[in-house]
All heavy atoms as TSV, in Angstrom:
chain	resi	resn	atom	element	x	y	z
A	1	MET	N	N	86.942	64.604	74.441
A	1	MET	CA	C	87.812	65.475	73.714
A	1	MET	C	C	88.176	66.711	74.545
A	1	MET	O	O	89.306	67.159	74.534
A	1	MET	CB	C	87.121	65.864	72.396
A	1	MET	CG	C	87.934	66.726	71.508
A	1	MET	SD	S	89.279	65.750	70.812
A	1	MET	CE	C	89.798	66.798	69.543
A	2	LYS	N	N	87.181	67.257	75.257
A	2	LYS	CA	C	87.427	68.430	76.084
A	2	LYS	C	C	88.433	68.122	77.187
A	2	LYS	O	O	89.241	68.966	77.546
A	2	LYS	CB	C	86.122	68.944	76.686
A	2	LYS	CG	C	85.191	69.549	75.675
A	2	LYS	CD	C	83.926	70.047	76.341
A	2	LYS	CE	C	82.957	70.584	75.320
A	2	LYS	NZ	N	81.720	71.058	75.915
A	3	LYS	N	N	88.382	66.912	77.723
A	3	LYS	CA	C	89.319	66.521	78.768
A	3	LYS	C	C	90.740	66.473	78.228
A	3	LYS	O	O	91.685	66.860	78.905
A	3	LYS	CB	C	88.932	65.180	79.373
A	3	LYS	CG	C	87.675	65.213	80.192
A	3	LYS	CD	C	87.372	63.865	80.761
A	3	LYS	CE	C	86.059	63.897	81.533
A	3	LYS	NZ	N	85.743	62.600	82.111
A	4	ILE	N	N	90.895	66.011	77.007
A	4	ILE	CA	C	92.231	65.924	76.407
A	4	ILE	C	C	92.799	67.329	76.193
A	4	ILE	O	O	93.958	67.594	76.486
A	4	ILE	CB	C	92.187	65.139	75.074
A	4	ILE	CG1	C	91.824	63.675	75.348
A	4	ILE	CG2	C	93.506	65.249	74.329
A	4	ILE	CD1	C	91.575	62.864	74.094
A	5	ILE	N	N	91.960	68.235	75.710
A	5	ILE	CA	C	92.400	69.614	75.482
A	5	ILE	C	C	92.763	70.264	76.818
A	5	ILE	O	O	93.784	70.932	76.942
A	5	ILE	CB	C	91.319	70.412	74.741
A	5	ILE	CG1	C	91.166	69.886	73.319
A	5	ILE	CG2	C	91.659	71.898	74.713
A	5	ILE	CD1	C	90.005	70.472	72.550
A	6	ALA	N	N	91.930	70.061	77.813
A	6	ALA	CA	C	92.206	70.625	79.132
A	6	ALA	C	C	93.488	70.041	79.704
A	6	ALA	O	O	94.300	70.759	80.293
A	6	ALA	CB	C	91.039	70.363	80.068
A	7	PHE	N	N	93.684	68.746	79.530
A	7	PHE	CA	C	94.895	68.098	80.029
A	7	PHE	C	C	96.133	68.618	79.299
A	7	PHE	O	O	97.176	68.845	79.904
A	7	PHE	CB	C	94.777	66.573	79.868
A	7	PHE	CG	C	95.931	65.813	80.426
A	7	PHE	CD1	C	96.083	65.689	81.795
A	7	PHE	CD2	C	96.882	65.243	79.595
A	7	PHE	CE1	C	97.160	64.993	82.335
A	7	PHE	CE2	C	97.964	64.550	80.119
A	7	PHE	CZ	C	98.107	64.424	81.487
A	8	ALA	N	N	96.003	68.830	78.006
A	8	ALA	CA	C	97.127	69.331	77.213
A	8	ALA	C	C	97.417	70.793	77.526
A	8	ALA	O	O	98.562	71.237	77.464
A	8	ALA	CB	C	96.837	69.160	75.728
A	9	ALA	N	N	96.418	71.551	77.867
A	9	ALA	CA	C	96.594	72.978	78.145
A	9	ALA	C	C	97.130	73.237	79.553
A	9	ALA	O	O	97.699	74.289	79.816
A	9	ALA	CB	C	95.275	73.703	77.961
A	10	ALA	N	N	96.971	72.284	80.449
A	10	ALA	CA	C	97.386	72.473	81.841
A	10	ALA	C	C	98.859	72.840	81.975
A	10	ALA	O	O	99.186	73.799	82.693
A	10	ALA	CB	C	97.045	71.243	82.658
A	11	PRO	N	N	99.793	72.152	81.320
A	11	PRO	CA	C	101.204	72.544	81.463
A	11	PRO	C	C	101.476	73.959	80.954
A	11	PRO	O	O	102.256	74.699	81.552
A	11	PRO	CB	C	101.964	71.518	80.623
A	11	PRO	CG	C	101.058	70.341	80.546
A	11	PRO	CD	C	99.664	70.903	80.579
A	12	ALA	N	N	100.810	74.351	79.892
A	12	ALA	CA	C	100.985	75.704	79.362
A	12	ALA	C	C	100.489	76.739	80.367
A	12	ALA	O	O	101.126	77.772	80.565
A	12	ALA	CB	C	100.261	75.856	78.034
A	13	LEU	N	N	99.371	76.463	80.988
A	13	LEU	CA	C	98.834	77.382	81.991
A	13	LEU	C	C	99.757	77.471	83.205
A	13	LEU	O	O	99.949	78.546	83.774
A	13	LEU	CB	C	97.427	76.969	82.406
A	13	LEU	CG	C	96.349	77.090	81.321
A	13	LEU	CD1	C	95.023	76.511	81.828
A	13	LEU	CD2	C	96.175	78.540	80.907
A	14	MET	N	N	100.324	76.336	83.603
A	14	MET	CA	C	101.266	76.350	84.728
A	14	MET	C	C	102.514	77.148	84.372
A	14	MET	O	O	103.062	77.864	85.203
A	14	MET	CB	C	101.620	74.923	85.142
A	14	MET	CG	C	100.503	74.220	85.896
A	14	MET	SD	S	101.020	72.658	86.611
A	14	MET	CE	C	100.891	71.594	85.179
A	15	LEU	N	N	102.967	77.045	83.130
A	15	LEU	CA	C	104.135	77.791	82.684
A	15	LEU	C	C	103.861	79.285	82.715
A	15	LEU	O	O	104.693	80.069	83.172
A	15	LEU	CB	C	104.541	77.349	81.279
A	15	LEU	CG	C	105.764	78.013	80.669
A	15	LEU	CD1	C	107.001	77.733	81.540
A	15	LEU	CD2	C	106.002	77.516	79.258
A	16	VAL	N	N	102.677	79.678	82.266
A	16	VAL	CA	C	102.293	81.092	82.301
A	16	VAL	C	C	102.235	81.581	83.745
A	16	VAL	O	O	102.718	82.664	84.069
A	16	VAL	CB	C	100.947	81.315	81.583
A	16	VAL	CG1	C	100.415	82.721	81.834
A	16	VAL	CG2	C	101.099	81.063	80.095
A	17	ALA	N	N	101.674	80.787	84.617
A	17	ALA	CA	C	101.592	81.159	86.032
A	17	ALA	C	C	102.980	81.277	86.640
A	17	ALA	O	O	103.259	82.192	87.420
A	17	ALA	CB	C	100.757	80.143	86.802
A	18	ALA	N	N	103.876	80.383	86.271
A	18	ALA	CA	C	105.249	80.437	86.783
A	18	ALA	C	C	105.959	81.679	86.281
A	18	ALA	O	O	106.710	82.315	87.019
A	18	ALA	CB	C	106.016	79.180	86.371
A	19	CYS	N	N	105.724	82.046	85.039
A	19	CYS	CA	C	106.337	83.255	84.489
A	19	CYS	C	C	105.823	84.496	85.201
A	19	CYS	O	O	106.578	85.424	85.472
A	19	CYS	CB	C	106.066	83.369	82.988
A	19	CYS	SG	S	106.965	82.156	82.011
A	20	ASP	N	N	104.515	84.512	85.492
A	20	ASP	CA	C	103.947	85.639	86.224
A	20	ASP	C	C	104.574	85.750	87.604
A	20	ASP	O	O	104.885	86.835	88.070
A	20	ASP	CB	C	102.431	85.500	86.347
A	20	ASP	CG	C	101.715	85.788	85.042
A	20	ASP	OD1	O	102.337	86.369	84.136
A	20	ASP	OD2	O	100.526	85.429	84.932
A	21	GLY	N	N	104.765	84.621	88.262
A	21	GLY	CA	C	105.385	84.624	89.586
A	21	GLY	C	C	106.813	85.125	89.519
A	21	GLY	O	O	107.251	85.901	90.361
A	22	THR	N	N	107.533	84.705	88.503
A	22	THR	CA	C	108.911	85.158	88.329
A	22	THR	C	C	108.945	86.647	88.036
A	22	THR	O	O	109.797	87.366	88.565
A	22	THR	CB	C	109.588	84.372	87.186
A	22	THR	OG1	O	109.522	82.983	87.498
A	22	THR	CG2	C	111.024	84.777	87.017
A	23	ALA	N	N	108.033	87.128	87.214
A	23	ALA	CA	C	107.973	88.556	86.883
A	23	ALA	C	C	107.647	89.375	88.128
A	23	ALA	O	O	108.235	90.443	88.341
A	23	ALA	CB	C	106.935	88.801	85.792
A	24	GLU	N	N	106.727	88.884	88.930
A	24	GLU	CA	C	106.383	89.593	90.164
A	24	GLU	C	C	107.575	89.636	91.115
A	24	GLU	O	O	107.845	90.661	91.737
A	24	GLU	CB	C	105.193	88.923	90.844
A	24	GLU	CG	C	103.874	89.154	90.146
A	24	GLU	CD	C	102.729	88.433	90.835
A	24	GLU	OE1	O	102.837	88.102	92.028
A	24	GLU	OE2	O	101.711	88.199	90.153
A	25	GLU	N	N	108.282	88.531	91.218
A	25	GLU	CA	C	109.455	88.473	92.091
A	25	GLU	C	C	110.535	89.438	91.597
A	25	GLU	O	O	111.153	90.141	92.397
A	25	GLU	CB	C	110.007	87.049	92.133
A	25	GLU	CG	C	111.138	86.872	93.118
A	25	GLU	CD	C	111.606	85.430	93.205
A	25	GLU	OE1	O	110.762	84.524	93.123
A	25	GLU	OE2	O	112.820	85.240	93.370
A	26	ALA	N	N	110.736	89.491	90.307
A	26	ALA	CA	C	111.734	90.411	89.739
A	26	ALA	C	C	111.330	91.855	89.999
A	26	ALA	O	O	112.177	92.693	90.333
A	26	ALA	CB	C	111.890	90.150	88.243
A	27	ALA	N	N	110.059	92.152	89.871
A	27	ALA	CA	C	109.578	93.513	90.132
A	27	ALA	C	C	109.776	93.893	91.596
A	27	ALA	O	O	110.177	95.026	91.902
A	27	ALA	CB	C	108.112	93.631	89.739
A	28	GLU	N	N	109.518	92.953	92.479
A	28	GLU	CA	C	109.731	93.205	93.911
A	28	GLU	C	C	111.207	93.449	94.206
A	28	GLU	O	O	111.555	94.334	94.993
A	28	GLU	CB	C	109.216	92.028	94.741
A	28	GLU	CG	C	107.716	91.931	94.805
A	28	GLU	CD	C	107.233	90.714	95.574
A	28	GLU	OE1	O	108.043	90.082	96.290
A	28	GLU	OE2	O	106.042	90.389	95.463
A	29	GLN	N	N	112.074	92.678	93.564
A	29	GLN	CA	C	113.501	92.860	93.767
A	29	GLN	C	C	113.961	94.216	93.233
A	29	GLN	O	O	114.782	94.887	93.856
A	29	GLN	CB	C	114.289	91.735	93.108
A	29	GLN	CG	C	114.158	90.422	93.838
A	29	GLN	CD	C	114.889	89.276	93.148
A	29	GLN	OE1	O	115.351	89.410	92.024
A	29	GLN	NE2	N	114.979	88.147	93.830
A	30	GLU	N	N	113.415	94.642	92.106
A	30	GLU	CA	C	113.747	95.960	91.567
A	30	GLU	C	C	113.309	97.057	92.518
A	30	GLU	O	O	114.024	98.035	92.720
A	30	GLU	CB	C	113.100	96.153	90.196
A	30	GLU	CG	C	113.754	95.346	89.096
A	30	GLU	CD	C	113.056	95.505	87.756
A	30	GLU	OE1	O	112.193	96.403	87.604
A	30	GLU	OE2	O	113.367	94.713	86.848
A	31	ASP	N	N	112.129	96.906	93.110
A	31	ASP	CA	C	111.641	97.881	94.088
A	31	ASP	C	C	112.556	97.924	95.312
A	31	ASP	O	O	112.870	99.007	95.825
A	31	ASP	CB	C	110.214	97.555	94.520
A	31	ASP	CG	C	109.189	97.815	93.431
A	31	ASP	OD1	O	109.520	98.519	92.451
A	31	ASP	OD2	O	108.056	97.302	93.554
A	32	ASP	N	N	112.979	96.759	95.774
A	32	ASP	CA	C	113.880	96.688	96.925
A	32	ASP	C	C	115.207	97.379	96.618
A	32	ASP	O	O	115.744	98.115	97.449
A	32	ASP	CB	C	114.139	95.238	97.337
A	32	ASP	CG	C	112.917	94.567	97.944
A	32	ASP	OD1	O	111.964	95.285	98.324
A	32	ASP	OD2	O	112.918	93.323	98.033
A	33	ILE	N	N	115.726	97.157	95.420
A	33	ILE	CA	C	116.996	97.767	95.024
A	33	ILE	C	C	116.851	99.287	94.960
A	33	ILE	O	O	117.716	100.021	95.446
A	33	ILE	CB	C	117.486	97.191	93.685
A	33	ILE	CG1	C	117.928	95.739	93.889
A	33	ILE	CG2	C	118.616	98.031	93.097
A	33	ILE	CD1	C	118.190	94.979	92.605
A	34	ALA	N	N	115.762	99.764	94.387
A	34	ALA	CA	C	115.532	101.209	94.297
A	34	ALA	C	C	115.437	101.830	95.688
A	34	ALA	O	O	115.973	102.915	95.945
A	34	ALA	CB	C	114.270	101.493	93.493
A	35	GLU	N	N	114.769	101.116	96.598
A	35	GLU	CA	C	114.648	101.607	97.973
A	35	GLU	C	C	116.018	101.677	98.659
A	35	GLU	O	O	116.335	102.647	99.342
A	35	GLU	CB	C	113.707	100.699	98.756
A	35	GLU	CG	C	113.405	101.188	100.162
A	35	GLU	CD	C	112.418	100.284	100.880
A	35	GLU	OE1	O	111.525	99.715	100.229
A	35	GLU	OE2	O	112.564	100.156	102.113
A	36	MET	N	N	116.830	100.645	98.437
A	36	MET	CA	C	118.175	100.638	99.031
A	36	MET	C	C	119.047	101.757	98.448
A	36	MET	O	O	119.804	102.404	99.176
A	36	MET	CB	C	118.836	99.285	98.810
A	36	MET	CG	C	118.257	98.173	99.643
A	36	MET	SD	S	119.126	96.620	99.310
A	36	MET	CE	C	117.749	95.510	99.171
A	37	GLU	N	N	118.916	101.978	97.144
A	37	GLU	CA	C	119.682	103.050	96.517
A	37	GLU	C	C	119.274	104.409	97.091
A	37	GLU	O	O	120.120	105.266	97.324
A	37	GLU	CB	C	119.486	103.035	95.003
A	37	GLU	CG	C	120.188	101.877	94.313
A	37	GLU	CD	C	119.861	101.772	92.837
A	37	GLU	OE1	O	118.876	102.376	92.373
A	37	GLU	OE2	O	120.609	101.067	92.135
A	38	ALA	N	N	117.989	104.587	97.327
A	38	ALA	CA	C	117.509	105.831	97.926
A	38	ALA	C	C	118.070	106.004	99.335
A	38	ALA	O	O	118.450	107.118	99.732
A	38	ALA	CB	C	115.987	105.854	97.942
A	39	GLU	N	N	118.137	104.918	100.092
A	39	GLU	CA	C	118.701	104.992	101.442
A	39	GLU	C	C	120.181	105.368	101.403
A	39	GLU	O	O	120.657	106.147	102.239
A	39	GLU	CB	C	118.508	103.661	102.163
A	39	GLU	CG	C	117.061	103.380	102.538
A	39	GLU	CD	C	116.861	102.010	103.161
A	39	GLU	OE1	O	117.851	101.311	103.456
A	39	GLU	OE2	O	115.685	101.630	103.350
A	40	VAL	N	N	120.917	104.845	100.419
A	40	VAL	CA	C	122.332	105.189	100.272
A	40	VAL	C	C	122.469	106.668	99.942
A	40	VAL	O	O	123.325	107.365	100.510
A	40	VAL	CB	C	123.008	104.316	99.186
A	40	VAL	CG1	C	124.373	104.851	98.823
A	40	VAL	CG2	C	123.104	102.873	99.653
A	41	LEU	N	N	121.623	107.167	99.048
A	41	LEU	CA	C	121.674	108.585	98.702
A	41	LEU	C	C	121.352	109.460	99.913
A	41	LEU	O	O	121.965	110.508	100.106
A	41	LEU	CB	C	120.719	108.886	97.551
A	41	LEU	CG	C	121.135	108.341	96.193
A	41	LEU	CD1	C	120.029	108.582	95.158
A	41	LEU	CD2	C	122.436	108.952	95.722
A	42	ASP	N	N	120.388	109.031	100.720
A	42	ASP	CA	C	120.075	109.775	101.943
A	42	ASP	C	C	121.277	109.807	102.888
A	42	ASP	O	O	121.574	110.844	103.500
A	42	ASP	CB	C	118.874	109.164	102.664
A	42	ASP	CG	C	117.547	109.567	102.047
A	42	ASP	OD1	O	117.483	110.628	101.403
A	42	ASP	OD2	O	116.563	108.812	102.218
A	43	ALA	N	N	121.973	108.690	102.997
A	43	ALA	CA	C	123.159	108.642	103.855
A	43	ALA	C	C	124.255	109.557	103.312
A	43	ALA	O	O	124.914	110.276	104.070
A	43	ALA	CB	C	123.673	107.211	103.965
A	44	GLU	N	N	124.438	109.550	101.995
A	44	GLU	CA	C	125.428	110.435	101.383
A	44	GLU	C	C	125.052	111.904	101.592
A	44	GLU	O	O	125.923	112.748	101.790
A	44	GLU	CB	C	125.573	110.128	99.899
A	44	GLU	CG	C	126.259	108.796	99.621
A	44	GLU	CD	C	126.327	108.442	98.143
A	44	GLU	OE1	O	125.736	109.157	97.306
A	44	GLU	OE2	O	126.981	107.436	97.828
A	45	ALA	N	N	123.754	112.191	101.557
A	45	ALA	CA	C	123.296	113.555	101.816
A	45	ALA	C	C	123.627	113.957	103.253
A	45	ALA	O	O	124.033	115.096	103.516
A	45	ALA	CB	C	121.800	113.670	101.559
A	46	GLY	N	N	123.483	113.028	104.182
A	46	GLY	CA	C	123.840	113.300	105.575
A	46	GLY	C	C	125.317	113.607	105.728
A	46	GLY	O	O	125.705	114.503	106.488
A	47	VAL	N	N	126.146	112.895	104.989
A	47	VAL	CA	C	127.594	113.151	105.012
A	47	VAL	C	C	127.879	114.545	104.462
A	47	VAL	O	O	128.675	115.306	105.030
A	47	VAL	CB	C	128.364	112.067	104.217
A	47	VAL	CG1	C	129.818	112.465	104.028
A	47	VAL	CG2	C	128.259	110.724	104.917
A	48	ALA	N	N	127.223	114.891	103.363
A	48	ALA	CA	C	127.424	116.213	102.766
A	48	ALA	C	C	126.977	117.317	103.720
A	48	ALA	O	O	127.621	118.371	103.813
A	48	ALA	CB	C	126.680	116.312	101.442
A	49	GLU	N	N	125.884	117.090	104.452
A	49	GLU	CA	C	125.434	118.069	105.438
A	49	GLU	C	C	126.460	118.227	106.561
A	49	GLU	O	O	126.716	119.343	107.032
A	49	GLU	CB	C	124.077	117.664	106.000
A	49	GLU	CG	C	122.942	117.826	105.004
A	49	GLU	CD	C	121.631	117.252	105.493
A	49	GLU	OE1	O	121.581	116.633	106.583
A	49	GLU	OE2	O	120.631	117.409	104.766
A	50	ALA	N	N	127.043	117.117	106.989
A	50	ALA	CA	C	128.081	117.185	108.029
A	50	ALA	C	C	129.302	117.934	107.505
A	50	ALA	O	O	129.909	118.730	108.243
A	50	ALA	CB	C	128.469	115.775	108.478
A	51	GLU	N	N	129.645	117.714	106.239
A	51	GLU	CA	C	130.763	118.448	105.636
A	51	GLU	C	C	130.458	119.933	105.581
A	51	GLU	O	O	131.352	120.773	105.802
A	51	GLU	CB	C	131.053	117.917	104.231
A	51	GLU	CG	C	131.661	116.527	104.217
A	51	GLU	CD	C	131.798	115.950	102.815
A	51	GLU	OE1	O	131.193	116.494	101.858
A	51	GLU	OE2	O	132.503	114.940	102.679
A	52	ALA	N	N	129.204	120.289	105.294
A	52	ALA	CA	C	128.810	121.698	105.256
A	52	ALA	C	C	128.939	122.331	106.640
A	52	ALA	O	O	129.428	123.471	106.767
A	52	ALA	CB	C	127.375	121.828	104.745
A	53	GLU	N	N	128.519	121.607	107.660
A	53	GLU	CA	C	128.643	122.128	109.026
A	53	GLU	C	C	130.107	122.327	109.415
A	53	GLU	O	O	130.473	123.333	110.037
A	53	GLU	CB	C	127.956	121.181	110.013
A	53	GLU	CG	C	126.449	121.169	109.904
A	53	GLU	CD	C	125.795	120.165	110.831
A	53	GLU	OE1	O	126.453	119.662	111.761
A	53	GLU	OE2	O	124.598	119.882	110.607
A	54	LEU	N	N	130.941	121.372	109.033
A	54	LEU	CA	C	132.367	121.482	109.325
A	54	LEU	C	C	132.972	122.678	108.596
A	54	LEU	O	O	133.751	123.444	109.185
A	54	LEU	CB	C	133.089	120.199	108.932
A	54	LEU	CG	C	134.597	120.156	109.174
A	54	LEU	CD1	C	134.907	120.343	110.665
A	54	LEU	CD2	C	135.167	118.839	108.667
A	55	ALA	N	N	132.604	122.853	107.342
A	55	ALA	CA	C	133.115	123.989	106.564
A	55	ALA	C	C	132.659	125.304	107.178
A	55	ALA	O	O	133.421	126.280	107.222
A	55	ALA	CB	C	132.657	123.885	105.117
A	56	GLU	N	N	131.420	125.336	107.686
A	56	GLU	CA	C	130.906	126.539	108.336
A	56	GLU	C	C	131.725	126.858	109.586
A	56	GLU	O	O	132.096	128.009	109.817
A	56	GLU	CB	C	129.433	126.353	108.694
A	56	GLU	CG	C	128.823	127.559	109.383
A	56	GLU	CD	C	127.374	127.321	109.791
A	56	GLU	OE1	O	126.963	126.151	109.950
A	56	GLU	OE2	O	126.670	128.324	109.955
A	57	GLU	N	N	132.007	125.833	110.381
A	57	GLU	CA	C	132.793	126.029	111.596
A	57	GLU	C	C	134.207	126.518	111.275
A	57	GLU	O	O	134.799	127.276	112.048
A	57	GLU	CB	C	132.856	124.736	112.399
A	57	GLU	CG	C	131.536	124.352	113.045
A	57	GLU	CD	C	131.580	123.005	113.745
A	57	GLU	OE1	O	132.672	122.413	113.878
A	57	GLU	OE2	O	130.506	122.532	114.152
A	58	MET	N	N	134.726	126.084	110.136
A	58	MET	CA	C	136.074	126.484	109.746
A	58	MET	C	C	136.077	127.822	109.007
A	58	MET	O	O	137.137	128.355	108.689
A	58	MET	CB	C	136.702	125.396	108.856
A	58	MET	CG	C	136.897	124.088	109.600
A	58	MET	SD	S	137.540	122.767	108.553
A	58	MET	CE	C	139.148	123.384	108.151
A	59	GLY	N	N	134.891	128.360	108.735
A	59	GLY	CA	C	134.783	129.651	108.076
A	59	GLY	C	C	134.956	129.591	106.562
A	59	GLY	O	O	135.203	130.608	105.933
A	60	ASN	N	N	134.813	128.431	105.993
A	60	ASN	CA	C	134.979	128.261	104.551
A	60	ASN	C	C	133.592	128.266	103.892
A	60	ASN	O	O	132.961	127.229	103.701
A	60	ASN	CB	C	135.717	126.952	104.258
A	60	ASN	CG	C	136.116	126.814	102.814
A	60	ASN	OD1	O	135.596	127.504	101.955
A	60	ASN	ND2	N	137.032	125.903	102.560
A	61	GLU	N	N	133.137	129.476	103.528
A	61	GLU	CA	C	131.784	129.618	102.991
A	61	GLU	C	C	131.616	128.923	101.639
A	61	GLU	O	O	130.555	128.375	101.349
A	61	GLU	CB	C	131.428	131.094	102.856
A	61	GLU	CG	C	131.244	131.791	104.182
A	61	GLU	CD	C	130.863	133.259	104.022
A	61	GLU	OE1	O	130.404	133.644	102.932
A	61	GLU	OE2	O	131.028	133.998	104.991
A	62	GLY	N	N	132.639	128.934	100.817
A	62	GLY	CA	C	132.547	128.288	99.505
A	62	GLY	C	C	132.321	126.793	99.634
A	62	GLY	O	O	131.453	126.231	98.965
A	63	ALA	N	N	133.102	126.154	100.487
A	63	ALA	CA	C	132.954	124.713	100.697
A	63	ALA	C	C	131.611	124.402	101.358
A	63	ALA	O	O	130.981	123.388	101.043
A	63	ALA	CB	C	134.100	124.174	101.541
A	64	GLU	N	N	131.196	125.297	102.246
A	64	GLU	CA	C	129.905	125.101	102.920
A	64	GLU	C	C	128.762	125.119	101.908
A	64	GLU	O	O	127.904	124.230	101.902
A	64	GLU	CB	C	129.684	126.196	103.963
A	64	GLU	CG	C	128.328	126.122	104.637
A	64	GLU	CD	C	128.038	127.321	105.527
A	64	GLU	OE1	O	128.878	128.230	105.630
A	64	GLU	OE2	O	126.938	127.332	106.102
A	65	MET	N	N	128.760	126.106	101.040
A	65	MET	CA	C	127.691	126.224	100.040
A	65	MET	C	C	127.711	125.031	99.072
A	65	MET	O	O	126.658	124.509	98.704
A	65	MET	CB	C	127.829	127.539	99.280
A	65	MET	CG	C	127.510	128.758	100.128
A	65	MET	SD	S	127.768	130.319	99.259
A	65	MET	CE	C	126.579	130.173	97.948
A	66	GLU	N	N	128.906	124.612	98.693
A	66	GLU	CA	C	129.032	123.475	97.780
A	66	GLU	C	C	128.490	122.197	98.427
A	66	GLU	O	O	127.752	121.431	97.793
A	66	GLU	CB	C	130.495	123.288	97.397
A	66	GLU	CG	C	130.734	122.210	96.374
A	66	GLU	CD	C	132.202	122.096	95.993
A	66	GLU	OE1	O	132.876	123.130	95.875
A	66	GLU	OE2	O	132.655	120.948	95.833
A	67	ALA	N	N	128.833	121.972	99.679
A	67	ALA	CA	C	128.371	120.772	100.380
A	67	ALA	C	C	126.861	120.814	100.601
A	67	ALA	O	O	126.181	119.790	100.483
A	67	ALA	CB	C	129.111	120.616	101.703
A	68	GLU	N	N	126.327	121.994	100.911
A	68	GLU	CA	C	124.882	122.122	101.092
A	68	GLU	C	C	124.141	121.830	99.790
A	68	GLU	O	O	123.110	121.161	99.796
A	68	GLU	CB	C	124.525	123.516	101.602
A	68	GLU	CG	C	124.878	123.746	103.050
A	68	GLU	CD	C	124.615	125.174	103.506
A	68	GLU	OE1	O	124.315	126.052	102.659
A	68	GLU	OE2	O	124.710	125.414	104.720
A	69	GLN	N	N	124.688	122.322	98.672
A	69	GLN	CA	C	124.062	122.070	97.376
A	69	GLN	C	C	124.108	120.578	97.041
A	69	GLN	O	O	123.137	120.010	96.542
A	69	GLN	CB	C	124.752	122.880	96.272
A	69	GLN	CG	C	124.138	122.684	94.904
A	69	GLN	CD	C	122.684	123.116	94.845
A	69	GLN	OE1	O	122.311	124.146	95.405
A	69	GLN	NE2	N	121.862	122.335	94.187
A	70	GLU	N	N	125.239	119.943	97.325
A	70	GLU	CA	C	125.368	118.509	97.073
A	70	GLU	C	C	124.357	117.724	97.909
A	70	GLU	O	O	123.703	116.808	97.408
A	70	GLU	CB	C	126.786	118.033	97.392
A	70	GLU	CG	C	126.992	116.559	97.155
A	70	GLU	CD	C	128.385	116.077	97.515
A	70	GLU	OE1	O	129.221	116.875	97.940
A	70	GLU	OE2	O	128.609	114.868	97.386
A	71	ALA	N	N	124.212	118.101	99.180
A	71	ALA	CA	C	123.256	117.420	100.054
A	71	ALA	C	C	121.836	117.576	99.525
A	71	ALA	O	O	121.059	116.602	99.487
A	71	ALA	CB	C	123.358	117.965	101.476
A	72	GLU	N	N	121.501	118.765	99.089
A	72	GLU	CA	C	120.158	119.013	98.565
A	72	GLU	C	C	119.897	118.196	97.297
A	72	GLU	O	O	118.834	117.596	97.140
A	72	GLU	CB	C	119.993	120.502	98.260
A	72	GLU	CG	C	118.600	120.880	97.827
A	72	GLU	CD	C	118.442	122.386	97.615
A	72	GLU	OE1	O	119.018	123.161	98.380
A	72	GLU	OE2	O	117.744	122.760	96.662
A	73	THR	N	N	120.882	118.155	96.423
A	73	THR	CA	C	120.754	117.379	95.189
A	73	THR	C	C	120.570	115.898	95.488
A	73	THR	O	O	119.722	115.220	94.891
A	73	THR	CB	C	121.983	117.582	94.285
A	73	THR	OG1	O	122.112	118.977	93.984
A	73	THR	CG2	C	121.867	116.799	92.992
A	74	LEU	N	N	121.354	115.369	96.421
A	74	LEU	CA	C	121.247	113.965	96.785
A	74	LEU	C	C	119.887	113.643	97.393
A	74	LEU	O	O	119.278	112.623	97.088
A	74	LEU	CB	C	122.366	113.576	97.751
A	74	LEU	CG	C	123.769	113.506	97.143
A	74	LEU	CD1	C	124.818	113.437	98.252
A	74	LEU	CD2	C	123.894	112.322	96.216
A	75	GLU	N	N	119.395	114.545	98.254
A	75	GLU	CA	C	118.086	114.326	98.873
A	75	GLU	C	C	116.969	114.348	97.834
A	75	GLU	O	O	116.061	113.515	97.879
A	75	GLU	CB	C	117.822	115.392	99.938
A	75	GLU	CG	C	118.655	115.196	101.197
A	75	GLU	CD	C	118.502	116.322	102.188
A	75	GLU	OE1	O	117.904	117.379	101.854
A	75	GLU	OE2	O	118.993	116.177	103.316
A	76	GLU	N	N	117.049	115.276	96.879
A	76	GLU	CA	C	116.033	115.342	95.832
A	76	GLU	C	C	116.049	114.070	94.972
A	76	GLU	O	O	114.994	113.544	94.622
A	76	GLU	CB	C	116.252	116.576	94.962
A	76	GLU	CG	C	115.909	117.874	95.650
A	76	GLU	CD	C	116.283	119.101	94.834
A	76	GLU	OE1	O	116.835	118.943	93.723
A	76	GLU	OE2	O	116.030	120.214	95.309
A	77	THR	N	N	117.246	113.610	94.651
A	77	THR	CA	C	117.363	112.395	93.853
A	77	THR	C	C	116.780	111.202	94.593
A	77	THR	O	O	116.063	110.379	94.016
A	77	THR	CB	C	118.841	112.123	93.486
A	77	THR	OG1	O	119.364	113.264	92.811
A	77	THR	CG2	C	118.976	110.902	92.610
A	78	ALA	N	N	117.061	111.120	95.878
A	78	ALA	CA	C	116.539	110.013	96.691
A	78	ALA	C	C	115.013	110.072	96.764
A	78	ALA	O	O	114.340	109.039	96.688
A	78	ALA	CB	C	117.138	110.053	98.090
A	79	ASP	N	N	114.475	111.267	96.879
A	79	ASP	CA	C	113.011	111.420	96.969
A	79	ASP	C	C	112.320	111.018	95.669
A	79	ASP	O	O	111.178	110.551	95.690
A	79	ASP	CB	C	112.642	112.864	97.324
A	79	ASP	CG	C	113.007	113.224	98.755
A	79	ASP	OD1	O	113.244	112.299	99.558
A	79	ASP	OD2	O	113.057	114.427	99.065
A	80	GLU	N	N	113.005	111.203	94.548
A	80	GLU	CA	C	112.416	110.865	93.251
A	80	GLU	C	C	112.384	109.369	92.989
A	80	GLU	O	O	111.672	108.903	92.104
A	80	GLU	CB	C	113.181	111.565	92.133
A	80	GLU	CG	C	113.017	113.071	92.133
A	80	GLU	CD	C	113.909	113.772	91.131
A	80	GLU	OE1	O	114.694	113.090	90.425
A	80	GLU	OE2	O	113.852	114.998	91.072
A	81	MET	N	N	113.153	108.611	93.745
A	81	MET	CA	C	113.244	107.167	93.491
A	81	MET	C	C	112.034	106.432	94.022
A	81	MET	O	O	111.337	106.618	94.809
A	81	MET	CB	C	114.498	106.591	94.124
A	81	MET	CG	C	115.752	107.151	93.488
A	81	MET	SD	S	117.229	106.409	94.132
A	81	MET	CE	C	117.597	105.297	92.801
């Protein structure tokens, strides 16, 4: 009788194991996506910093401050991810 129960339970256990594997894979993919999004934000922050430097060279303090603030915000957001 125990063999029959064990045999009947085996497919259910395999299904649970497969679901766990799928859940782990999905979690890994979510982590990868979050990491990529953070890298994009870092790149955008670099662009904003370059815009700030350009504005400084052109003597446009308002645009410089705005670009610096944008870069800082983007970097903070990326760090939080």
